C-alpha positions in Angstrom: 0.0 0.0 0.0 0.9 3.0 1.5 3.9 5.1 2.4 6.1 3.9 5.2 7.6 6.3 7.7 10.7 6.4 9.8 8.6 7.5 12.7 4.9 7.4 12.9 4.4 9.1 16.2 2.2 6.1 17.3 2.2 5.1 21.0 2.2 1.3 21.4 0.5 0.1 24.5 -1.3 -3.0 25.6 -3.1 -4.3 28.6 -6.5 -3.9 30.1 -5.9 -1.5 33.0 -8.4 1.4 33.0 -7.2 4.8 34.1 -9.4 7.2 36.0 -10.7 10.2 34.1 -9.0 13.6 34.8 -10.8 16.0 37.0 -13.3 18.2 35.2 -11.3 21.3 36.0 -8.4 19.9 34.0 -10.3 20.0 30.7 -10.5 23.7 30.7 -7.3 24.6 32.5 -5.5 25.8 29.4 -8.3 27.0 27.1 -11.7 28.4 27.8 -14.6 27.5 25.4 -15.6 30.5 23.3 -19.2 31.8 23.4 -20.7 31.3 20.0 -23.4 33.7 18.8 -25.9 30.9 17.8 -28.8 31.9 15.6 -31.6 29.4 16.6 -34.4 29.0 14.1 -36.9 26.1 13.7 -35.6 23.0 12.1 -38.2 20.7 10.5 -38.0 17.0 11.6 -36.8 15.8 8.2 -35.9 12.2 7.6 -33.2 9.8 8.9 -32.7 8.5 5.3 -30.6 8.9 3.4 -27.5 9.8 5.4 -25.7 13.0 4.5 -26.9 16.4 3.2 -29.5 15.9 0.5 -31.0 18.9 -1.3 -34.6 18.3 -2.4 -38.1 19.8 -2.4 -39.7 19.1 0.9 -43.2 19.2 2.3 -45.5 21.9 0.8 -43.2 22.3 -2.1 -40.5 24.0 0.0 -36.9 23.4 -1.1 -34.1 22.8 1.3 -31.6 20.3 2.6 -32.1 17.3 4.8 -29.2 16.6 7.1 -28.8 13.1 8.7 -25.8 11.9 10.7 -25.3 8.6 12.4 -23.7 9.4 15.8 -24.2 6.5 18.1 -23.9 7.4 21.8 -23.8 11.2 21.2 -25.8 13.5 23.4 -26.5 16.1 20.8 -25.7 17.2 17.2 -25.7 20.6 15.6 -25.4 21.3 11.9 -23.3 24.4 11.3 -23.8 26.6 8.3 -21.1 29.0 7.0 -21.4 32.0 4.8 -18.7 33.2 2.4 -17.1 35.3 5.2 -16.9 32.3 7.5 -19.6 33.4 9.8 -21.3 30.4 11.5 -24.9 29.6 12.4 -25.7 26.5 14.4 -28.9 24.5 14.2 -29.6 21.7 16.7 -30.9 18.5 15.2 -33.5 17.4 17.7 -34.8 14.3 15.9 -33.2 11.0 16.7 -34.1 7.8 14.9 -32.0 4.6 15.3 -29.0 6.7 16.4 -29.3 9.0 13.4 -29.7 12.7 14.2 -31.7 14.4 11.4 -33.5 17.6 10.4 -34.7 19.5 7.3 -33.5 23.1 6.9 -35.7 25.1 4.5 -33.9 27.4 2.0 -30.5 25.6 2.3 -29.4 25.2 -1.3 -26.5 23.5 -3.2 -23.2 25.4 -2.6 -23.9 25.8 1.1 -20.9 25.0 3.3 -21.5 23.1 6.5 -20.1 20.9 9.2 -21.2 19.2 12.4 -20.6 19.7 16.1 -21.3 16.6 18.2 -21.8 16.7 21.9 -21.1 13.9 24.4 -18.7 12.7 27.1 -14.9 13.2 27.0 -13.5 10.1 28.5 -10.6 8.8 26.5 -10.0 5.9 29.0 -13.3 4.4 27.8 -12.8 5.5 24.2 -15.2 8.4 24.3 -13.8 11.5 22.6 -16.7 13.8 21.9 -15.7 17.5 21.7 -18.2 20.0 20.4 -15.5 22.7 20.0 -14.3 20.8 16.9 -16.1 21.2 13.6 -16.4 17.8 12.0 -16.7 16.9 8.3 -19.8 15.0 7.3 -18.7 11.4 6.5 -21.3 11.6 3.6 -20.3 15.0 2.3 -20.3 14.9 -1.6 -17.9 17.8 -1.9 -15.3 19.5 0.4 -14.3 23.1 0.2 -10.9 24.0 1.7 -7.8 22.1 2.9 -6.4 20.8 6.1 -3.4 22.7 7.7 -3.6 21.0 11.1 -2.8 23.7 13.6 -3.2 22.8 17.3 -6.8 23.9 17.3 -7.7 21.0 15.0 -6.8 18.4 17.7 -9.4 17.2 20.1 -6.8 17.0 22.9 -4.2 19.6 24.0 -1.4 18.8 21.6 1.3 20.6 23.6 0.3 19.3 27.0 3.5 19.2 29.1 2.9 15.6 30.4 3.1 13.9 27.0 2.0 10.5 28.2 -1.3 12.1 29.1 -1.5 14.5 26.1 -4.3 12.7 24.4 -6.5 12.8 27.6 -6.8 16.6 28.1 -9.6 18.1 26.0 -8.8 21.2 23.9 -11.8 23.5 23.9 -10.6 25.9 21.2 -12.8 26.3 18.1 -11.4 24.4 15.1 -13.9 25.8 12.6 -11.7 28.6 11.2 -9.0 26.0 10.4 -10.8 23.1 8.7 -12.5 22.5 5.4 -16.3 22.4 5.1 -18.7 20.0 3.5 -20.7 21.4 0.6 -24.3 20.7 -0.2 -24.5 19.5 -3.9 -27.3 18.5 -6.2 -28.1 14.9 -5.9 -27.9 12.5 -8.8 -30.6 10.1 -9.9 -33.0 9.3 -7.1 -34.5 6.2 -8.5 -31.5 4.0 -7.7 -30.7 3.8 -11.5 -28.0 5.7 -13.2 -30.3 8.5 -14.4 -27.4 10.8 -15.2 -25.6 8.1 -17.2 -28.2 7.1 -19.7 -26.1 8.4 -22.6 -22.9 6.9 -21.2 -21.5 3.7 -22.6 -19.4 1.9 -20.1 -16.7 -0.2 -21.9 -17.4 -3.3 -19.7 -14.1 -4.8 -20.8 -13.8 -8.5 -19.7 -11.2 -9.1 -17.1 -9.2 -11.4 -19.5 -8.9 -8.5 -22.0 -8.0 -5.8 -19.4 -4.7 -3.9 -19.3 -4.5 -1.7 -16.2 -2.6 1.6 -16.1 -2.0 3.0 -12.7 -1.8 6.8 -12.7 -2.0 9.9 -10.5 -4.6 12.4 -11.6 -2.4 15.4 -10.7 1.0 13.9 -11.7 -0.1 12.5 -15.0 -0.9 15.9 -16.6 0.9 18.4 -14.4 3.8 18.7 -17.0 1.8 17.7 -20.1 2.6 20.2 -22.9 -0.6 19.4 -24.8 -2.9 20.1 -21.8 -3.8 23.8 -21.3 -1.9 25.1 -18.2 -5.1 25.9 -16.1 -6.2 22.3 -16.6 -2.9 20.5 -15.7 -3.1 18.3 -12.7 -6.9 18.2 -12.6 -9.8 15.9 -13.5 -10.4 18.2 -16.5 -6.8 17.7 -17.5 -7.1 14.0 -17.5 -10.2 14.4 -19.6 -8.4 16.5 -22.2 -7.9 14.9 -25.6 -4.1 15.2 -25.4 -4.1 13.1 -22.2 -6.5 10.6 -23.5 -4.7 10.3 -26.8 -1.6 8.9 -25.0 -3.7 6.3 -23.3 -5.4 5.2 -26.6 -2.1 5.1 -28.5 -0.7 2.9 -25.8 -3.7 0.6 -25.9 -4.6 0.3 -22.2 -8.2 -0.5 -21.3 -8.5 0.9 -17.8 -6.9 3.6 -15.7 -6.5 2.8 -12.0 -6.4 6.2 -10.3 -4.5 6.7 -7.1 -6.8 7.9 -4.3 -9.3 10.6 -5.3 -11.3 10.6 -2.2 -10.9 13.8 -0.2 -7.7 13.4 1.9 -5.7 15.3 4.4 -1.9 16.0 4.7 -0.1 14.6 7.7 1.2 17.0 10.3 4.8 15.6 10.1 4.8 16.4 6.4 3.4 19.9 6.7 6.0 20.7 9.4 8.7 19.8 6.8 7.1 21.9 4.0 5.9 18.8 2.2 2.4 17.4 1.3 0.8 14.0 1.0 1.0 13.4 -2.8 -0.3 9.9 -3.2 -3.5 10.5 -1.2 -3.6 7.4 1.0 -5.0 9.5 3.9 -8.7 9.6 3.2 -11.2 11.7 5.2 -14.1 12.0 2.8 -15.3 8.8 1.1 -17.9 10.5 -1.1 -16.1 13.6 -2.1 -13.7 14.0 -5.1 -10.5 15.5 -3.8 -10.9 19.2 -4.2 -7.3 20.0 -5.1 -7.7 18.1 -8.4 -10.6 20.4 -9.5 -10.0 23.0 -12.2 -13.3 24.8 -11.9 -13.9 25.3 -8.2 -14.7 23.3 -5.0 -18.2 24.5 -4.1 -19.6 21.4 -5.8 -18.1 21.9 -9.2 -15.6 19.1 -8.6 -18.4 16.6 -8.7 -19.5 17.5 -12.3 -15.8 17.8 -13.4 -15.1 14.3 -12.2 -18.2 12.9 -14.0 -17.2 14.6 -17.2 -13.7 13.0 -16.9 -15.3 9.6 -16.6 -17.5 10.3 -19.6 -14.6 11.3 -21.8 -12.6 8.2 -20.8 -15.5 5.9 -21.4 -15.9 7.4 -24.9 -12.3 6.4 -25.5 -13.1 2.8 -24.4 -11.2 3.2 -21.1 -12.6 2.1 -17.8 -12.1 4.1 -14.6 -11.0 2.2 -11.4 -10.5 3.9 -8.1 -7.8 3.1 -5.6 -9.8 3.3 -2.3 -8.6 3.5 1.3 -11.3 2.2 3.6 -8.9 0.6 6.0 -8.0 3.7 7.9 -8.6 7.5 7.9 -6.5 10.7 8.2 -7.3 11.0 11.9 -4.3 8.7 12.7 -3.6 7.5 16.2 -4.9 8.9 19.5 -2.4 11.7 19.0 -3.9 12.6 15.6 -6.3 15.4 14.7 -10.1 15.4 15.2 -11.5 15.8 11.7 -14.6 13.7 11.4 -15.3 10.1 12.6 -13.3 10.4 15.9 -15.5 13.3 17.1 -18.8 11.6 15.8 -18.3 8.3 17.6 -14.8 7.2 18.2 -15.8 3.8 19.6 -18.3 3.1 16.8 -16.1 3.9 13.8 -12.6 2.6 14.9 -11.2 -0.6 16.2 -9.9 0.2 19.7 -7.2 -1.8 21.5 -7.5 -3.5 24.8 -6.7 -0.1 26.3 -9.5 1.9 24.8 -7.3 5.0 24.7 -5.4 3.3 21.9 -6.3 2.0 18.5 -5.9 -1.4 16.9 -3.5 -0.6 14.1 -3.5 -3.1 11.3 -2.5 -0.5 8.7 0.6 1.2 10.1 -1.2 4.5 9.9 -2.4 4.8 13.4 -6.0 3.5 13.2 -8.2 0.9 11.5 -11.8 1.3 10.7 -14.1 -1.1 12.5 -15.7 -2.7 9.5 -17.7 -5.3 11.4 -19.8 -2.5 12.9 -23.0 -2.1 10.8 -22.7 1.7 10.5 -19.1 1.4 9.3 -20.0 -1.3 6.8 -22.9 0.8 5.6 -20.6 3.9 5.2 -18.2 1.9 3.0 -20.8 0.2 0.8 -22.9 3.4 0.5 -19.7 5.1 -0.7 -18.9 2.3 -3.2 -22.4 2.3 -4.7 -22.3 6.1 -4.9 -19.2 6.1 -7.0 -20.6 3.4 -9.3 -24.1 4.7 -9.7 -23.7 8.5 -9.5 -20.1 9.0 -10.5 -19.9 6.4 -13.2 -16.8 4.4 -12.1 -16.2 0.8 -13.2 -14.4 -0.7 -10.2 -12.1 -0.4 -7.2 -8.7 -1.4 -6.0 -8.9 -1.8 -2.2 -5.8 -0.6 -0.3 -4.7 -3.1 2.4 -7.8 -5.2 1.8 -6.9 -7.7 4.4 -7.7 -5.1 7.1 -11.2 -5.0 5.7 -11.5 -8.7 5.8 -10.8 -9.0 9.5 -13.6 -10.1 11.7 -12.8 -9.4 15.3 -9.1 -9.8 15.0 -8.1 -12.4 12.4 -8.5 -12.1 8.6 -11.6 -14.0 7.7 -12.7 -14.7 4.1 -16.2 -15.1 5.4 -16.1 -11.6 7.1 -19.1 -9.3 6.9 -17.4 -7.0 4.4 -16.7 -9.7 1.9 -20.1 -11.3 2.4 -21.9 -8.0 1.8 -19.9 -7.3 -1.4 -20.6 -10.7 -2.7 -24.4 -10.3 -2.5 -24.7 -6.6 -3.4 -26.5 -6.3 -6.8 -24.4 -3.2 -7.8 -21.0 -4.0 -6.4 -20.7 -7.6 -7.4 -20.9 -6.5 -11.1 -17.9 -4.1 -11.0 -14.2 -4.9 -11.0 -12.9 -5.6 -7.5 -9.1 -5.7 -6.9 -7.6 -6.5 -3.5 -4.2 -5.5 -2.2 -4.3 -8.8 -0.3 -2.3 -7.9 2.8 -2.1 -5.5 5.7 0.6 -5.0 8.4 -1.1 -7.1 11.1 -0.5 -10.6 12.2 -1.7 -13.1 9.5 -2.3 -10.2 7.2 -0.5 -11.7 4.1 -3.4 -13.2 2.1 -2.2 -13.5 -1.5 -4.3 -16.1 -3.3 -6.9 -16.3 -0.5 -9.6 -13.9 -1.6 -12.9 -15.4 -2.8 -14.3 -15.5 -6.3 -15.3 -12.1 -7.8 -12.0 -10.7 -6.6 -8.7 -10.2 -8.4 -5.5 -9.6 -6.4 -2.3 -7.7 -6.8 0.2 -10.6 -7.1 3.4 -9.5 -5.5 4.8 -13.1 -6.0 4.7 -12.2 -9.8 6.6 -9.0 -9.1 9.3 -10.7 -7.0 9.8 -13.6 -9.5 10.1 -11.3 -12.5 12.5 -8.9 -10.8 14.7 -11.8 -9.5 14.9 -13.6 -12.8 16.0 -10.6 -14.8 18.6 -9.5 -12.2 20.0 -13.1 -12.1 18.9 -13.9 -8.6 16.3 -16.6 -9.1 17.7 -19.9 -7.8 15.6 -21.9 -10.4 12.7 -21.2 -12.7 9.9 -23.1 -10.8 8.3 -19.9 -9.5 8.7 -18.0 -12.7 6.9 -20.8 -14.6 3.8 -20.5 -12.3 3.8 -16.7 -12.6 4.1 -16.6 -16.4 1.2 -19.0 -16.8 -1.4 -17.4 -14.5 -0.3 -18.5 -11.0 -2.5 -21.6 -10.9 -0.8 -22.5 -7.6 -2.4 -19.5 -6.1 -5.7 -19.1 -7.9 -6.9 -22.4 -9.4 -9.6 -23.0 -6.7 -13.2 -22.0 -6.1 -13.9 -21.3 -9.8 -11.3 -18.6 -10.0 -9.6 -17.8 -13.3 -6.1 -16.7 -14.4 -7.3 -13.1 -14.4 -7.6 -13.3 -10.6 -3.9 -12.4 -10.8 -3.0 -8.8 -11.4 0.6 -9.1 -12.6 2.9 -6.2 -12.0 6.6 -5.5 -11.8 6.3 -2.0 -10.4 3.6 0.0 -8.7 3.3 3.5 -7.3 4.9 2.2 -4.1 8.6 1.5 -4.9 11.0 2.1 -7.7 9.9 3.1 -11.2 10.8 0.5 -13.8 13.8 2.7 -15.0 15.0 3.1 -11.4 14.7 -0.6 -10.9 17.5 -1.1 -13.4 19.5 2.1 -12.3 19.7 1.8 -8.5 20.8 -0.8 -6.0 19.7 1.3 -3.1 16.8 3.7 -2.4 17.5 7.4 -2.4 14.7 9.0 -0.4 16.7 11.9 1.1 14.1 14.4 -0.3 11.5 12.9 2.0 13.2 14.3 5.1 13.3 11.1 7.0 17.1 10.4 6.7 16.5 7.8 4.0 14.9 5.5 6.6 11.5 5.4 5.0 10.6 3.1 2.1 11.4 -0.6 1.7 14.9 -1.9 1.5 13.8 -5.0 -0.3 13.8 -3.7 -3.9 15.2 -6.7 -5.8 16.8 -4.2 -8.1 20.1 -4.2 -10.1 21.8 -1.0 -11.3 23.6 -2.7 -14.2 27.0 -1.6 -13.0 26.6 2.0 -12.0 24.5 3.7 -9.3 22.1 6.2 -10.8 22.7 8.4 -13.8 25.8 7.6 -15.8 27.5 8.6 -19.0 28.6 5.0 -19.7 26.6 4.1 -22.8 27.2 0.4 -22.4 25.5 0.5 -19.0 22.7 2.7 -20.4 22.1 0.3 -23.3 21.9 -2.6 -20.9 19.4 -0.8 -18.7 17.2 -0.1 -21.7 17.4 -3.7 -22.7 16.4 -4.8 -19.2 13.4 -2.5 -19.4 12.3 -4.1 -22.7 12.8 -7.5 -21.1 10.6 -6.8 -18.2 7.8 -5.1 -20.2 7.9 -8.1 -22.6 7.6 -10.5 -19.8 4.7 -8.7 -18.2 2.7 -8.3 -21.3 3.1 -11.9 -22.5 2.2 -13.4 -19.2 -1.2 -14.9 -18.5 -3.3 -12.8 -16.1 -4.1 -9.1 -16.0 -1.0 -6.9 -16.6 -0.7 -3.6 -14.7 1.6 -0.8 -15.9 2.5 2.3 -13.9 2.2 5.6 -15.7 5.5 6.7 -17.2 7.2 3.3 -17.2 6.5 3.0 -20.9 8.7 6.0 -21.5 11.5 5.7 -19.0 10.2 7.8 -16.1 12.6 8.2 -13.2 12.2 9.4 -9.6 15.9 9.6 -9.1 16.0 6.5 -7.0 13.2 7.6 -4.6 11.2 4.4 -3.8 8.6 6.1 -1.5 7.6 9.3 -3.3 4.4 9.7 -1.4 5.2 13.2 -0.4 6.8 14.4 -3.6 4.2 16.7 -5.2 6.8 18.0 -7.6 9.0 17.0 -10.5 10.0 13.8 -8.7 6.4 12.6 -8.7 5.1 14.1 -11.9 5.5 12.6 -15.3 8.2 14.1 -17.6 6.6 14.2 -21.0 9.8 15.5 -22.6 11.1 11.9 -22.5 9.0 11.1 -25.5 11.2 13.4 -27.5 14.2 11.2 -26.9 14.5 8.3 -29.5 15.4 5.7 -26.8 12.3 6.3 -24.7 10.1 6.7 -27.8 11.3 3.3 -28.8 10.3 1.9 -25.4 6.8 3.4 -25.8 6.5 1.9 -29.3 7.5 -1.6 -28.0 5.0 -1.3 -25.1 2.2 -0.3 -27.4 3.0 -3.1 -29.9 3.0 -5.7 -27.1 -0.4 -4.6 -25.9 -1.7 -4.7 -29.5 -0.3 -8.3 -29.8 -2.0 -9.2 -26.6 -5.3 -7.7 -27.8 -5.0 -9.6 -31.1 -4.3 -13.0 -29.7 -6.5 -14.7 -27.2 -3.8 -17.3 -26.5 -2.0 -14.4 -24.7 -5.0 -13.6 -22.5 -6.5 -16.9 -21.6 -9.7 -17.1 -19.6 -8.9 -20.6 -18.2 -5.8 -22.1 -16.7 -3.6 -24.3 -18.9 -4.0 -28.1 -18.4 -0.6 -29.2 -19.6 -2.2 -32.3 -21.1 -2.0 -33.4 -24.8 -4.8 -32.2 -27.1 -5.8 -32.8 -30.7 -4.5 -35.3 -33.3 -0.9 -34.1 -32.9 -1.0 -34.7 -29.2 0.4 -31.2 -28.4 -0.1 -29.8 -24.9 -1.7 -26.4 -24.5 1.4 -25.3 -22.5 4.9 -26.7 -22.8 8.3 -25.7 -21.2 11.7 -25.9 -22.8 15.2 -25.8 -21.2 18.2 -23.9 -22.5 19.2 -26.8 -24.8 15.9 -26.7 -26.6 14.6 -30.0 -25.0 11.4 -30.3 -23.1 11.9 -29.7 -19.4 12.1 -32.6 -17.0 11.2 -32.6 -13.4 14.9 -32.2 -12.6 15.2 -29.2 -14.8 12.7 -27.3 -12.7 15.0 -27.7 -9.6 18.3 -26.9 -11.4 19.8 -23.4 -11.6 18.9 -21.8 -14.9 18.8 -18.3 -16.4 16.7 -19.4 -19.4 13.2 -20.6 -19.9 11.2 -21.4 -23.0 7.4 -21.3 -22.9 5.2 -22.7 -25.7 1.6 -21.5 -25.9 -0.7 -23.5 -28.1 -3.4 -21.5 -29.9 -5.1 -24.7 -31.1 -6.2 -25.8 -27.6 -7.8 -22.7 -26.1 -10.8 -23.7 -24.0 -12.8 -20.7 -25.0 -15.8 -20.4 -27.2 -17.0 -17.2 -28.9 -20.5 -15.7 -28.7 -21.8 -18.2 -31.2 -20.4 -21.2 -29.3 -17.6 -21.8 -31.8 -14.2 -22.9 -30.6 -11.6 -20.1 -30.4 -8.5 -20.9 -32.4 -5.4 -18.7 -32.5 -1.8 -18.8 -33.5 0.8 -20.5 -31.3 3.8 -18.8 -29.8 7.1 -19.6 -28.3 8.5 -17.2 -25.7 12.3 -17.5 -24.8 13.5 -15.6 -21.8 17.3 -15.5 -21.4 18.7 -13.6 -18.4 22.3 -14.8 -18.6 25.2 -12.4 -19.5 26.3 -14.8 -22.3 24.6 -15.4 -25.6 22.7 -18.7 -26.0 22.5 -21.0 -28.9 18.9 -22.2 -28.6 17.5 -25.1 -30.9 14.0 -24.2 -31.8 11.6 -27.1 -31.1 10.9 -29.1 -34.2 7.8 -31.0 -35.4 5.2 -31.5 -34.1 5.6 -28.2 -32.2 6.1 -26.3 -35.4 7.3 -26.4 -39.0 8.9 -23.0 -38.9 9.0 -19.8 -36.7 8.7 -16.1 -37.3 10.5 -13.8 -34.9 8.0 -11.2 -33.6 9.9 -9.5 -30.7 13.6 -9.4 -30.1 14.4 -7.2 -27.0 18.1 -7.0 -27.9 17.1 -4.5 -30.6 16.7 -0.8 -29.6 13.9 -0.1 -32.1 10.9 -2.4 -31.7 8.3 -0.4 -33.7 8.2 -3.2 -36.2 8.5 -6.9 -35.9 12.0 -8.3 -36.9 10.3 -10.7 -39.3 13.0 -13.3 -39.3 11.8 -16.7 -40.4 13.7 -19.9 -39.6 12.9 -23.6 -39.9 11.8 -25.6 -36.9 14.8 -27.5 -35.4 17.2 -24.7 -36.4 19.5 -23.3 -33.8 19.2 -19.5 -33.2 21.4 -17.2 -31.1 19.6 -15.5 -28.3 21.7 -12.4 -27.3 22.7 -11.9 -23.7 19.9 -10.7 -21.4 17.2 -10.7 -23.9 13.8 -12.1 -24.8 12.4 -13.5 -28.0 8.8 -14.0 -29.1 8.5 -16.5 -31.9 5.2 -17.0 -33.8 4.7 -20.7 -34.7 4.1 -21.6 -38.4 2.7 -24.9 -39.7 2.8 -26.0 -43.3 
């Protein structure tokens, strides 16, 4: 997932001893509560459903906004309205239905800014942290105006209390409203439950087996794009611009996987260092598009701008998948700020530790949402359905999904969250991707998620990296990864596309840095290079970082071609990271979560350099090959058994000497692997029920530093071969076209890959 930090500021504590609450006088010792000039006017009862702020025409034809907030255990709730000058009026919600406080305010229209103040006990020793001095963001807010700066007033406790071990227990009574963003009332979408606003939209509905994912950052993708007008760069409108979409369509990807676009906050430790959270894995508003990515305003305009972006991508045949962070929020540990859920009902929304002052932290970010609680489960599923039905998205990648699958403590594949998703008539039809791990005990769950789910397969990443750097002890694991990871996913009716294959992701080195650095270089993050993983499985090809040695640079470019070729010829769903197709570098930073600058943004000038343009051309050609040949994107696992009159297997493996691999070969050290994919034995049928037949291919991967004389398998495997891809060549815009007879010996250059198309007489 997410960024890793040298110091999180978390207090680790266990045990069940309860501490006595501080004397009441202590709460106000440092700061007196301000006297607010509250304008009280009648609030109509309204409705407890739906949750959030919903503008509509109420009884007697009067328009206004219904406010509904679940706040279990609270003693009172006020909805607070703000004018353009920041003046506040508070309106108590007196109606309480099933722990939902609600009321209808006539005359409140879209564009109105608002928040909540929630009253209740302050008793951190029992997990109660209500503090009405803090303005809270509506968890269901559809838009957010403003940004978080996190001064001391935003914390529910006195942040600078001299006795630091008790700092989180002393309530801060200063008003936070001047320092926090506000929710915004927006026009609701279709009210019938159908996608009323999307009747003219055509979702691509790309089958999983045909999908090519492209992970990108909304801001970073277009911030330096010369073809996007400057006012639109770094925004939803910028990603919707024809110049941005044209790159995606030329490349041939079928879906963009957007790094988090839910409203998020910047961590205090970053703001103190003059940095910002760039990736966005610090959510605080699960219904609101992040306001900083809006070109046209944040008083609700970001909602329409996001929808327009989705429409334009759909028109180009590209699906939109959101990377979502429902495992934790930006409120962090007990020492974190009070922004929303903590002040609404701390015990209801978060998993607390045995000591209720502390949080159960399965995420490494200070807190974990308590997904087994009905109101939390509802918050998440309501949010997911909203993004599908009203915002038009096509699926989700769940950050640290194992944390969501925990029941009381252990990861449970029959957990309430997974059960609800499986039966939901909306959510079970969209693409669901799990990051199948968290940082808690038993959190590594690759291969364990149930049908309907695909998973990020880090076993693929590690095997591919190790093979091409010459560190794989044998080729057993690589064989499984190339052929769809049947050892992980061939159960419960799952298919090869349950595996999302990737070599790089946002978290870690870029592909170019993977072949340019042996060590991380995260000094710009301000954490003394202690953040980020040390397990990079990288190889710098003989020099650390940038070098003028052209031999080293040529080898690096060849290694990039090798890894892209491996990824795009493997069975499963390939995922590319934006910029890897054109040699993007972060200068060795493998944890650029706080680099909202040229380190994190794509450098489009790379496409002007022939070497990187060649890399783009190869990537696009490999994706086109994949799209043209169903044997490269199988919907079912290989059987390995003979088929047809020739007795050929649908999948066969060849050793470096050109012979079929034996059991012993799989356990012997080797830097070479041949994979034969038969197009005659694909267990697919087309829409008319006809058997799908394709060409057959031979893939030869050779990671040794010496050339290899490789005998091409003779009949019955082939009569002749045509060379389609040769990664030893700099330019790959066209197929090499070399034809040779079956049984001939060909030379495979050092550290290179060949793709041969099989020919029969």
